Legacy VTK file of the C-alpha trace (Angstrom):
# vtk DataFile Version 3.0
C-alpha trace
ASCII
DATASET POLYDATA
POINTS 69 float
43.145 -13.086 19.013
41.472 -14.321 22.179
37.711 -14.339 22.241
36.413 -12.111 24.988
33.342 -13.220 26.907
30.408 -11.270 28.184
30.932 -8.981 31.138
29.339 -9.808 34.459
26.769 -7.053 33.931
25.763 -8.471 30.554
25.429 -11.975 31.956
23.348 -10.666 34.862
21.082 -8.813 32.437
20.610 -11.906 30.289
19.818 -13.960 33.372
17.273 -11.388 34.544
15.586 -11.184 31.132
15.483 -14.963 30.879
13.899 -15.336 34.306
11.378 -12.586 33.644
10.394 -13.973 30.258
10.103 -17.496 31.649
7.889 -16.239 34.485
5.535 -14.459 32.098
5.522 -17.383 29.674
4.509 -19.782 32.454
1.900 -17.286 33.650
0.420 -16.963 30.138
0.430 -20.734 29.740
-1.373 -21.213 33.048
-3.984 -18.566 32.240
-4.391 -19.985 28.731
-4.924 -23.513 30.040
-7.408 -22.244 32.638
-9.244 -20.295 29.937
-9.395 -23.381 27.740
-10.661 -25.449 30.665
-13.519 -22.965 31.123
-14.489 -23.482 27.495
-13.148 -20.278 25.943
-11.087 -20.694 22.774
-9.127 -17.499 23.509
-6.814 -19.644 25.637
-5.096 -20.778 22.450
-4.168 -17.149 21.754
-2.514 -16.815 25.159
-0.646 -20.096 24.746
0.543 -19.075 21.282
1.586 -15.640 22.531
3.603 -17.141 25.360
5.388 -19.572 23.052
6.154 -16.957 20.394
7.469 -14.348 22.835
9.605 -16.787 24.811
11.047 -18.348 21.647
11.755 -14.904 20.208
13.707 -13.843 23.280
15.598 -17.148 23.319
16.636 -16.764 19.677
17.557 -13.103 20.190
19.830 -13.955 23.115
21.422 -16.813 21.169
22.093 -14.549 18.163
23.470 -11.793 20.398
25.783 -14.240 22.172
27.179 -15.537 18.869
27.818 -12.006 17.582
29.956 -11.007 20.583
33.580 -10.344 19.640
LINES 1 70
69 0 1 2 3 4 5 6 7 8 9 10 11 12 13 14 15 16 17 18 19 20 21 22 23 24 25 26 27 28 29 30 31 32 33 34 35 36 37 38 39 40 41 42 43 44 45 46 47 48 49 50 51 52 53 54 55 56 57 58 59 60 61 62 63 64 65 66 67 68
């Protein structure tokens, strides 16, 4: 049986989610680095949050892609 790929709508949604998550991850990283530069240790929380959320979305999309029929 031939393996069907994602529809165009699904690929567009994945692309949009990836761009949005990357934008917010870069934003959190920039704010976290600026916060650290000002001497506040809370910047590490923002950096960790950005990494965890972006990695979570990446793994979710990878798992979803592998489970497609």
